Structures are given as structure tokens and as C-alpha cells.
TITIMAR-900083 format. One line per 8 residues: number of its first residue (from 1); for each residue z, y, x of N, C-alpha, C. Coordinates in steps of 0.001 Angstrom, whole numbers. Example, Ala and Ser with C-alpha at 12.3 -4.5 7.8 and 13.67 -1.06 7.14 Angstrom:
BEGIN
1 = 7800 -5690 13190 7800 -4500 12300 7800 -3300 13200  7080 -2250 12850 7140 -1060 13670 7870 30 12900
% end
This chain:
BEGIN
1 = 30447 3904 -5181 29848 3080 -4127 28540 3694 -3654  28143 3348 -2442 26890 3831 -1866 25862 2708 -1841  24623 3056 -2071 23539 2072 -2092 22511 2438 -1020  22041 1418 -318 21091 1629 774 19902 687 637  18723 1215 921 17584 360 1208 17845 -221 2602  17069 -1216 3013 17309 -1826 4323 16260 -1423 5353  15016 -1844 5134 13955 -1621 6129 13635 -141 6286  13552 298 7542 13265 1683 7894 14331 2650 7379
9 = 15426 2103 6874 16523 2939 6383 17738 2732 7266  18380 1573 7126 19489 1282 8046 19027 382 9188  17818 -157 9048 17220 -1000 10091 15988 -288 10615  15887 -126 11907 14856 700 12510 13525 -29 12677  13020 -581 11592 11726 -1252 11566 11600 -1920 10202  10600 -2771 10061 10459 -3585 8855 10843 -5013 9226  11915 -5518 8642 12442 -6830 9043 11468 -7968 8742  10752 -7875 7631 9782 -8921 7296 8670 -8970 8326
17 = 8159 -7797 8687 7105 -7728 9714 7622 -8288 11030  8825 -7874 11432 9396 -8342 12698 9577 -9851 12698  10058 -10386 11580 10295 -11827 11510 8973 -12588 11511  7971 -12031 10847 6657 -12678 10812 6092 -12828 12220  6106 -11745 12992 5521 -11803 14337 6406 -12583 15309  7710 -12587 15064 8606 -13438 15847 8205 -14903 15650  7987 -15290 14409 7611 -16680 14104 6209 -17001 14621  5313 -16026 14525 3941 -16258 14971 3895 -16563 16466
25 = 4771 -15928 17237 4819 -16186 18678 5379 -17570 18987  6264 -18053 18142 6926 -19332 18395 6213 -20525 17761  5589 -20305 16620 4992 -21414 15870 3506 -21109 15639  2682 -21540 16548 1257 -21196 16503 532 -21804 15301  1105 -22872 14711 479 -23473 13531 452 -22493 12354  1261 -21457 12449 1266 -20428 11406 -99 -19791 11205  -955 -19882 12233 -2283 -19283 12141 -3078 -19845 10960  -2740 -21071 10540 -3425 -21669 9390 -3126 -20901 8101
33 = -2024 -20161 8088 -1654 -19427 6873 -2322 -18059 6798  -2992 -17629 7876 -3561 -16279 7919 -4741 -16096 6958  -5754 -17000 6925 -6894 -16776 6013 -6493 -16632 4547  -5668 -17547 3996 -5294 -17348 2585 -4471 -16081 2362  -3681 -15676 3362 -2915 -14439 3244 -3849 -13232 3180  -4884 -13202 4044 -5823 -12089 4055 -6614 -12019 2758  -6972 -13173 2220 -7695 -13206 948 -6803 -12679 -176  -5533 -13083 -169 -4591 -12599 -1179 -4398 -11089 -1062
41 = -4369 -10588 185 -4222 -9148 404 -5436 -8401 -146  -6621 -8941 68 -7854 -8351 -452 -7797 -8257 -1977  -7347 -9325 -2625 -7244 -9334 -4089 -6163 -8384 -4574  -5085 -8244 -3785 -4023 -7297 -4140 -4544 -5863 -4070  -5288 -5542 -3028 -5843 -4206 -2879 -6743 -3865 -4065  -7493 -4856 -4548 -8379 -4638 -5683 -7637 -4671 -7011  -6340 -4987 -6976 -5555 -5013 -8193 -5652 -6312 -8967  -6295 -7321 -8370 -6420 -8626 -9043 -5107 -9386 -8967
49 = -4417 -9315 -7819 -3116 -9958 -7643 -2015 -8902 -7606  -821 -9265 -8104 321 -8365 -8014 888 -8412 -6604  1749 -7451 -6303 2393 -7434 -4994 3224 -8696 -4799  3878 -9157 -5866 4692 -10373 -5771 3852 -11573 -5381  2704 -11749 -6030 1845 -12900 -5741 1255 -12817 -4338  908 -11592 -3907 403 -11440 -2539 1479 -11818 -1529  2691 -11306 -1702 3751 -11579 -744 4142 -13048 -772  4038 -13677 -1929 4317 -15111 -2025 3335 -15893 -1161
57 = 2080 -15474 -1191 1073 -16139 -354 1347 -15857 1121  1777 -14637 1434 2092 -14292 2812 3235 -15162 3335  4260 -15358 2495 5407 -16159 2914 5087 -17651 3010  3848 -18001 2751 3431 -19386 2948 3599 -19822 4392  3712 -18849 5315 3906 -19200 6730 5213 -19948 6949  6148 -19843 6014 7438 -20531 6150 7283 -22046 6173  6189 -22523 5599 5932 -23977 5607 5746 -24516 7019  5462 -23641 7978 5175 -24079 9343 6373 -23902 10282
65 = 7523 -23533 9731 8722 -23365 10553 9630 -24581 10354  9836 -25392 11376 10590 -26651 11223 12077 -26457 10914  12715 -25453 11478 14146 -25220 11250 14351 -23733 10965  14268 -23369 9705 14305 -21960 9329 15647 -21316 9650  16749 -22042 9461 18076 -21462 9713 18266 -21133 11194  17802 -22024 12043 17890 -21772 13478 17015 -20591 13871  15822 -20505 13261 14915 -19395 13550 15529 -18065 13125  16203 -18059 11983 16833 -16832 11496 17939 -16361 12430
73 = 18776 -17284 12882 19866 -16916 13783 19328 -16352 15097  18291 -17015 15629 17712 -16547 16883 17037 -15191 16697  16383 -15022 15556 15725 -13745 15270 16729 -12603 15257  17847 -12790 14570 18824 -11706 14477 19596 -11510 15780  19717 -12577 16565 20307 -12397 17904 19494 -11379 18705  18176 -11383 18477 17285 -10517 19243 16968 -9195 18561  17346 -9044 17290 16968 -7840 16558 18130 -7093 15908  19333 -7603 16047 20484 -6933 15437 20646 -5507 15971
81 = 20228 -5276 17197 20397 -3955 17813 19623 -2869 17070  18666 -3244 16215 17872 -2267 15481 18609 -1673 14283  19773 -2215 13956 20577 -1611 12886 21089 -267 13394  20876 773 12628 21141 2140 13091 22635 2452 13167  22982 3200 14190 24386 3540 14425 24964 4419 13322  24153 5305 12763 24697 6191 11728 25176 5387 10526  24477 4238 10262 24954 3422 9150 26263 2717 9505  26351 2190 10702 27577 1495 11109 28793 2418 11004
89 = 28572 3689 11258 29672 4651 11172 30051 4972 9731  29088 4835 8793 29329 5147 7386 29707 3921 6555  29558 2759 7125 29736 1517 6374 31055 1446 5618  30961 986 4344 32136 751 3509 32026 -632 2875  33149 -1213 2533 33144 -2552 1929 32401 -2583 597  32339 -1454 -87 31704 -1405 -1412 30197 -1178 -1351  29632 -1016 -156 28196 -759 -15 27358 -1848 -677  26228 -1420 -1244 25245 -2357 -1783 23921 -2138 -1048
97 = 23355 -3223 -534 22027 -3175 68 21036 -3704 -952  20003 -2924 -1266 18954 -3362 -2188 17624 -3269 -1450  16937 -4391 -1338 15725 -4428 -518 14657 -5332 -1117  13400 -4999 -822 12285 -5860 -1225 12118 -7044 -276  12742 -6977 887 12676 -8106 1825 13390 -9311 1215  13058 -10519 1676 13655 -11708 1079 15151 -11829 1374  15847 -12335 410 17299 -12505 513 17682 -13404 1678  16917 -14477 1881 17269 -15424 2953 17182 -14765 4329
105 = 16304 -13754 4458 16139 -13067 5735 17283 -12089 5998  17764 -11424 4969 18783 -10392 5145 20220 -10913 5084  20416 -12076 4502 21781 -12608 4395 22484 -12736 5747  21836 -13318 6771 22518 -13470 8064 22954 -12145 8676  22110 -11117 8614 22481 -9846 9223 23551 -9138 8402  23499 -9299 7087 24535 -8699 6241 25897 -9336 6525  25901 -10631 6766 27160 -11301 7121 27686 -10774 8447  26802 -10548 9397 27222 -10022 10702 27785 -8606 10573
113 = 27233 -7829 9643 27662 -6444 9467 28795 -6304 8448  29251 -7447 7924 30318 -7451 6906 29895 -6713 5639  28614 -6826 5305 28108 -6275 4044 28214 -7370 2982  29008 -7113 1962 29310 -8134 963 28301 -8165 -190  27664 -7040 -456 26808 -6932 -1648 25345 -6770 -1256  24567 -7785 -1522 23149 -7780 -1176 22305 -8137 -2384  21330 -7301 -2679 20324 -7591 -3702 18966 -7533 -3012  18210 -8617 -3071 16918 -8676 -2387 16001 -9640 -3127
121 = 14751 -9700 -2706 13797 -10599 -3359 14221 -12049 -3160  14186 -12800 -4243 14568 -14205 -4169 13344 -15026 -3787  13340 -15460 -2542 12208 -16207 -1995 12724 -17508 -1384  12102 -18615 -1721 12502 -19900 -1146 12209 -19883 355  13219 -20117 1160 13057 -19991 2609 12243 -21111 3244  11901 -22123 2479 11083 -23216 3020 9630 -23177 2533  9432 -22612 1332 8080 -22622 754 7484 -21235 563  8338 -20209 502 7853 -18858 262 7660 -18520 -1198
129 = 7995 -19444 -2091 7816 -19231 -3530 8899 -18289 -4064  8483 -17336 -4875 9401 -16365 -5467 10103 -16930 -6708  11329 -16513 -6902 12012 -16672 -8177 12167 -15261 -8733  11445 -14935 -9772 11451 -13573 -10268 10433 -12712 -9549  10573 -11396 -9712 9624 -10451 -9155 10075 -9904 -7800  9135 -9312 -7092 9444 -8618 -5852 10435 -7488 -6147  11508 -7394 -5379 12567 -6411 -5625 12133 -5050 -5093  11364 -4334 -5904 10724 -3091 -5472 10604 -2148 -6664
137 = 10776 -836 -6436 10598 144 -7505 11581 -47 -8639  11062 -85 -9858 11911 -243 -11047 12682 -1552 -11045  12122 -2571 -10375 12789 -3881 -10331 14149 -3764 -9658  14301 -2849 -8714 15598 -2672 -8045 16673 -2231 -9037  16301 -1347 -9952 17257 -880 -10958 17631 -2020 -11898  16640 -2815 -12305 16905 -3950 -13184 17864 -4940 -12522  17624 -5210 -11235 18503 -6144 -10513 19914 -5569 -10351  19992 -4267 -10074 21299 -3623 -9930 22088 -3725 -11226
145 = 21452 -3416 -12352 22134 -3474 -13649 22541 -4895 -14023  21716 -5857 -13589 22031 -7250 -13911 23211 -7773 -13092  23289 -7382 -11829 24321 -7932 -10948 25559 -7054 -10837  25382 -5749 -11044 26526 -4826 -11001 26421 -3873 -12186  26673 -4368 -13400 26463 -3559 -14607 27304 -2282 -14658  28426 -2274 -13992 29300 -1098 -14036 29184 -225 -12787  28192 -488 -11964 28064 243 -10703 27782 1727 -10942  28495 2576 -10227 28264 4015 -10229 27891 4404 -8802
153 = 26649 4829 -8619 26147 5143 -7276 26470 6579 -6904  27285 6732 -5886 27617 8073 -5400 26522 8594 -4464  26089 7747 -3526 25073 8152 -2555 24018 7052 -2435  22768 7476 -2308 21671 6522 -2142 20808 6944 -965  20396 5971 -156 19614 6227 1047 18393 5306 1063  17220 5882 1330 15994 5093 1406 14963 5826 2256  13960 5086 2708 12871 5704 3467 11648 5952 2606  11703 5539 1331 10490 5531 517 10693 6203 -839
161 = 9690 6988 -1254 9723 7623 -2569 9534 6607 -3691  9132 5383 -3362 9023 4343 -4382 10394 3981 -4948  11460 4401 -4246 12823 4145 -4708 13362 5260 -5594  12487 6093 -6124 12910 7178 -7008 13749 6689 -8191  13430 5538 -8823 14279 5066 -9925 15744 4906 -9523  16003 4428 -8308 17383 4319 -7830 17945 5688 -7466  17124 6515 -6866 17585 7853 -6480 18043 8642 -7699  17370 8427 -8825 17726 9142 -10049 19102 8734 -10585
169 = 19598 7585 -10155 20909 7120 -10609 22049 7667 -9750  21707 8185 -8583 22729 8551 -7606 23178 10000 -7746  24434 10231 -7380 24933 11596 -7332 24221 12378 -6249  24010 11719 -5112 23288 12318 -3980 22296 11294 -3443  21072 11732 -3165 20055 10826 -2621 19424 11466 -1398  19178 10618 -393 18596 11122 856 17446 10222 1312  16432 10854 1866 15315 10151 2493 15630 10032 3981  15350 8859 4540 15617 8607 5955 14315 8631 6739
177 = 14299 9424 7799 13172 9427 8738 13745 9224 10125  13657 8003 10632 14300 7680 11906 15802 7740 11720  16455 8654 12414 17889 8866 12247 18185 10179 11528  17137 10790 10975 17306 12044 10247 17521 11769 8766  18520 12394 8178 18834 12261 6772 18398 13530 6056  17447 13406 5122 16853 14555 4438 17196 14496 2958  17626 15622 2396 17890 15668 959 16630 15276 200  16778 14417 -804 15628 13867 -1529 14714 14968 -2058
185 = 15291 15975 -2681 14494 17046 -3294 13776 17900 -2259  14259 17889 -1020 13673 18717 20 12591 17994 817  12457 16692 606 11510 15908 1403 10089 16124 905  9185 16405 1817 7771 16583 1511 6956 15553 2289  6413 14541 1610 5639 13523 2333 4362 14094 2913  3954 13573 4057 2729 14029 4705 1498 13547 3957  387 14263 4130 -869 13894 3477 -1366 12526 3939  -942 12115 5138 -1389 10820 5651 -997 9697 4720
193 = 113 9863 4003 580 8825 3081 -490 8472 2056  -1241 9502 1628 -2280 9267 622 -3331 8291 1134  -3600 8350 2458 -4650 7518 3026 -4126 6178 3541  -2833 5894 3298 -2269 4598 3637 -1880 3838 2374  -2325 4336 1234 -1935 3752 -50 -2862 2606 -444  -2402 1792 -1397 -3238 727 -1932 -4466 1321 -2606  -4282 2478 -3269 -5411 3124 -3933 -6519 3452 -2946  -6141 4000 -1782 -7163 4395 -821 -7860 3177 -230
201 = -7091 2122 50 -7708 902 579 -8676 308 -436  -8262 330 -1717 -9151 -144 -2773 -10394 744 -2856  -10175 2057 -2704 -11285 3010 -2723 -12268 2726 -1588  -11750 2341 -414 -12622 2022 715 -13482 795 417  -12866 -203 -224 -13619 -1415 -572 -14712 -1077 -1588  -14304 -335 -2633 -15289 79 -3634 -16335 981 -2981  -15860 1833 -2045 -16791 2700 -1326 -17795 1906 -513  -17344 778 50 -18255 -94 783 -19328 -652 -127
209 = -18906 -1072 -1327 -19871 -1575 -2313 -20825 -461 -2721  -20250 736 -2927 -21072 1886 -3316 -22050 2266 -2214  -21600 2160 -951 -22479 2473 179 -23695 1556 193  -23438 261 8 -24539 -714 2 -25487 -442 -1164  -24915 -207 -2362 -25769 40 -3531 -26553 1340 -3380  -25915 2343 -2757 -26602 3618 -2532 -27807 3428 -1613  -27595 2688 -534 -28683 2423 412 -29816 1653 -272  -29427 628 -1051 -30436 -212 -1718 -31231 599 -2738
217 = -30493 1307 -3628 -31186 2064 -4678 -32068 3162 -4087  -31536 3901 -3091 -32317 4983 -2487 -33559 4444 -1778  -33399 3306 -1122 -34541 2701 -416 -35608 2245 -1405  -35153 1654 -2524 -36106 1208 -3557 -36859 2410 -4122  -36136 3488 -4443 -36795 4684 -4976 -37754 5293 -3954  -37424 5152 -2654 -38298 5728 -1623 -39642 5009 -1540  -39714 3800 -2101 -40983 3080 -2125 -41967 3734 -3091  -41405 4472 -4066 -42250 5117 -5077 -42275 6644 -4925
225 = -41275 7171 -4225 -41195 8618 -4005 -41363 8865 -2512  -42429 9505 -2084 -42722 9639 -649 -41716 10478 132  -41053 11414 -517 -40098 12287 176 -38728 11612 245  -38234 11372 1464 -36965 10663 1661 -35802 11365 976  -35726 12690 1086 -34617 13448 500 -34644 13392 -1017  -35825 13546 -1610 -35942 13508 -3075 -35607 12116 -3602  -36026 11079 -2892 -35725 9701 -3313 -34227 9425 -3278  -33521 10177 -2431 -32072 9996 -2316 -31355 10389 -3603
233 = -31871 11378 -4344 -31187 11895 -5530 -30986 10825 -6606  -32051 10153 -7099 -31829 9126 -8131 -31045 7921 -7600  -31208 7639 -6289 -30437 6538 -5701 -28957 6836 -5701  -28624 8083 -5402 -27222 8511 -5369 -26622 8450 -6762  -27350 8938 -7750 -26849 8947 -9126 -26641 7521 -9638  -27612 6660 -9390 -27504 5278 -9859 -26303 4572 -9233  -26129 4718 -7928 -25009 4042 -7254 -23671 4612 -7698  -23630 5895 -8061 -22378 6500 -8502 -21956 6047 -9892
241 = -22917 5660 -10708 -22564 5054 -12001 -21818 3744 -11748  -22316 2960 -10802 -21638 1713 -10414 -20262 2031 -9844  -20184 3045 -8997 -18923 3431 -8378 -17901 3871 -9417  -18342 4609 -10435 -17420 5060 -11489 -16787 3865 -12212  -17612 2898 -12545 -17102 1712 -13246 -16084 956 -12388  -16409 756 -11096 -15519 12 -10210 -14225 774 -9941  -14306 2084 -9715 -13109 2878 -9457 -12214 2952 -10689  -12815 3004 -11865 -12025 3045 -13092 -11227 1762 -13274
249 = -11897 625 -13094 -11260 -660 -13346 -10360 -1127 -12203  -10779 -880 -10952 -10079 -1470 -9812 -9169 -505 -9066  -9637 717 -8789 -8877 1623 -7924 -7804 2391 -8673  -8201 3102 -9736 -7262 3989 -10410 -6737 3450 -11737  -7237 2274 -12173 -6742 1616 -13383 -6795 2554 -14587  -7932 3185 -14788 -8095 4136 -15887 -9142 3615 -16870  -8956 3959 -18152 -9940 3611 -19165 -11176 4487 -19003  -12318 3921 -19394 -13556 4691 -19329 -13516 5819 -20365
257 = -14134 6937 -20018 -14162 8064 -20945 -15200 9070 -20505  -15789 9767 -21462 -16866 10702 -21142 -16369 11845 -20268  -15186 12397 -20601 -14646 13516 -19824 -14369 13074 -18388  -13755 11884 -18230 -13484 11368 -16887 -14792 11094 -16139  -15800 10654 -16892 -17104 10381 -16281 -17699 11669 -15701  -17602 12753 -16462 -18113 14048 -15992 -17299 14524 -14791  -15953 14423 -14885 -15092 14841 -13781 -15371 14014 -12527  -15660 12737 -12728 -15974 11858 -11613 -17172 12387 -10827
265 = -18230 12743 -11559 -19424 13244 -10888 -19172 14602 -10241  -18361 15438 -10893 -18020 16731 -10295 -17248 16531 -8991  -16327 15548 -8986 -15525 15288 -7784 -16381 14776 -6632  -17575 14277 -6947 -18479 13768 -5917 -19414 14848 -5366  -19323 16067 -5893 -20229 17134 -5429 -20103 17394 -3931  -18859 17518 -3373 -18774 17732 -1914 -19432 16610 -1120  -19204 15370 -1567 -19811 14231 -892 -21336 14280 -1009  -21823 14663 -2204 -23265 14741 -2436 -23910 15786 -1526
273 = -23241 16942 -1404 -23767 18012 -550 -23836 17556 905  -22739 16925 1371 -22679 16446 2755 -23796 15435 3020  -23929 14464 2105 -24920 13415 2313 -26354 13961 2230  -26588 14888 1306 -27927 15447 1164 -28347 16196 2427  -27413 16962 2991 -27704 17698 4227 -28030 16736 5360  -27252 15651 5459 -27488 14669 6527 -28846 14001 6360  -29183 13608 5121 -30474 12967 4866 -31613 13931 5179  -31459 15195 4780 -32510 16192 5044 -32717 16399 6545
281 = -31608 16578 7282 -31711 16812 8723 -32316 15596 9435  -31915 14405 8979 -32453 13177 9577 -33958 13098 9335  -34357 13372 8094 -35777 13292 7742 -36578 14387 8444  -35925 15553 8638 -36626 16711 9225 -36810 16579 10733  -35786 16045 11423 -35816 16062 12889 -35927 14677 13535  -35423 13652 12886 -35411 12318 13501 -36632 11507 13096  -37021 11600 11846 -38189 10878 11327 -38043 9358 11466  -36820 8869 11246 -36605 7429 11302 -36812 6787 9952
289 = -36506 5503 9878 -36627 4770 8622 -35666 5357 7587  -36085 5529 6342 -35220 6104 5306 -33899 5354 5140  -33948 4028 5273 -32733 3241 5079 -31646 3641 6085  -32056 4031 7301 -31077 4448 8310 -30447 5787 7923  -31247 6704 7395 -30728 7998 6950 -29714 7814 5828  -30026 6936 4866 -29120 6693 3748 -27820 6037 4215  -27938 5142 5192 -26751 4441 5698 -25794 5413 6392  -26345 6294 7244 -25513 7263 7968 -24835 8213 6981
297 = -25598 8679 5997 -25056 9631 5028 -23977 9014 4154  -24151 7738 3803 -23253 7093 2853 -21848 6881 3396  -21707 6749 4718 -20383 6448 5288 -19611 7712 5672  -20209 8885 5419 -19542 10151 5765 -18979 10806 4493  -17819 11391 4614 -17235 12129 3485 -16337 11322 2593  -15997 10092 2970 -15158 9244 2121 -13778 9845 1871  -13046 10301 2907 -11716 10875 2635 -11759 12078 1703  -12754 12942 1882 -12886 14125 1033 -13115 13707 -416
305 = -13984 12742 -611 -14291 12268 -1959 -13065 11652 -2612  -12292 10890 -1842 -11092 10246 -2389 -10099 11289 -2894  -9873 12332 -2097 -8920 13372 -2492 -9380 14068 -3770  -10655 14459 -3828 -11174 15124 -5020 -11081 14209 -6246  -11393 12932 -6057 -11378 11998 -7165 -9973 11760 -7688  -9009 11590 -6769 -7624 11322 -7151 -7009 12525 -7858  -7278 13729 -7339 -6658 14932 -7870 -7370 15431 -9137  -8683 15253 -9172 -9458 15846 -10269 -9887 14831 -11330
313 = -10638 13821 -10912 -11230 12903 -11886 -10223 11948 -12494  -9310 11411 -11676 -8372 10393 -12161 -6919 10879 -12091  -6709 12173 -12241 -5367 12729 -12202 -4560 12230 -13388  -3351 11744 -13095 -2479 11234 -14142 -1909 12395 -14963  -1873 12218 -16271 -1259 13242 -17109 250 13164 -16989  933 14292 -17138 2385 14329 -16996 3080 13464 -18017  2461 13268 -19141 3091 12471 -20193 3020 10992 -19920  2190 10598 -18949 2020 9167 -18663 3184 8620 -17890
% end
């Protein structure tokens, strides 16, 4: 049998996203669900909430839909055309669709496509409450083994490397990009993916905290050290100690350690050089308030620092 992911694989978009905005246009009361969803997303980025708990809060918008079954039928009437033709040509009765999208959302389209086997996240279509975990990553394999214990996967198709656990079970696995089918082993993800990850978003939040602490500490030291550039040095070091603690606990989920601490500071050298040059040039030619120099310097070099930190300071060991 062949196994397929759904979103961005056989469906040319993300069905959950499409359904969310479809409902938002029709049911304006859904706006009340946005603040708690954004707060849950913030906590998820920081690693406080799991993906399942965040998505459960997001699906709280279902409470504002008076007739969910009617909404689903109308949604698929308008979005069925996004199912890709290459899949329709390959479709077999034995196909299994495994998706992180909610089961209630995919059931109607699977019935229309005569897809008999669907594994997806179990979400209450009226409340958004999950039964079990989000069907993603390793959870997909667990669900497959539970519902089809004797399944032998000949071919597997997905748009995401997070489906590697399923790909490892298949005789042949392919990554989907639009309508292009790429051999799994030959696919090379773009560097942009690194900057769209939860880690990077968490790094930006921690970086924001670090930016504020850097400005504060450097400004305080400048009250006692007359040279703006020299005052920047102890301020930078102090704020980076705070940054190391936050990145260890929140961004990269790593235990504290002396070697990692040293690597952390080494990974910040490019950022330190960039910021020091900016502070020096500002102090030399602009002669503005020190706090402004520290603020400008602190927000530059974030992507470079993230790459060095991820690859060098918090690099995962192969045995992990």
C-alpha cells in the first residue's frame, strides 16, 4: 500500500489554514478566539506549551461556528479543486492518508475522493479539544501501527522532513514540492527553513530580551565608564550570560555545561565584532546618546548569531 501526507502533498495548500480563514470571513465572532491563540503560540515558541496544546487552543475558534457540518461541506465545495491531479491519477483503494490536520476536516474530502483509510488528529469538531496527541512526526508511526498493524508501505509521499519516521518504513519515499516528486535522499532543504523554525522564533524572542538587557546593562556601565565603546564590553558580557541561560532552557533545550558555555561565547564573536564596530562608528561620528548606539547595534547580526549558535554551541551529538 501507499501512504500519503495530505497538506502540501496531495492538497495544494494547508487545509487547516484554508479552513481557518474561510471561517474567519464568515463568522466574525471568531475574532474573540485570536488573543488566547496568539498567547498559546507565544508559549509554544518558548517551549512552555506542546504543539498539541497550542493547536487545541487554536481550534477554539470552532466554538463560534453554529453549523460545523454545513461549513465543512461548503468549504470543500470551494476547495476540492486544490487536490493535485498527479494524486488522482495514482489513487488506489489501499491508499492511507496520514495527516496532522484534524480528522473531522479531512473526512469529507476523503469521502469525495473515495479514500477509505484516513489517520489524522482526533479533534472534537465543536470544541477543538484533542483526544490523544497531534498526529505529527513519530506519532504518525504509532497511529499507523495501532490502526494498521500489518501495513507494509511500498511508497510514501510527503512535503516535510518531519515525516522521516514514516519515510524510513517505506520501500520508496518522495518529497513533494508543488507537483514535483523528489527522491527523499536527493532532497536538499533550503537554508530559509532554518529561519522559519520554532527554534529561530524562540531565538528571536530570547534575542529581544537579550537586546533589552544589553541596552540596559551597557547604559548602566556607561554611567561609570566615560567611553561609550568600552562601557559596551561589560554590558555585552553581562547580557550574554542571561542569553545563555535563556537559550539553554527555552530555545535549544540543552543542559547547562561549561564547554557549552564557552562555545556559546565563541559563537557570539561575529555578533560581538559587528556590534562593537557599530558602537564605535556611532560614538566616533554621530555623538548621540549611548543608549541609541547600543540599541542599533543590538538588533543587527541576529541571523548570523543564530546559525553559529545552532551549529557550534548547541549542536546535537549524533548519538542523541
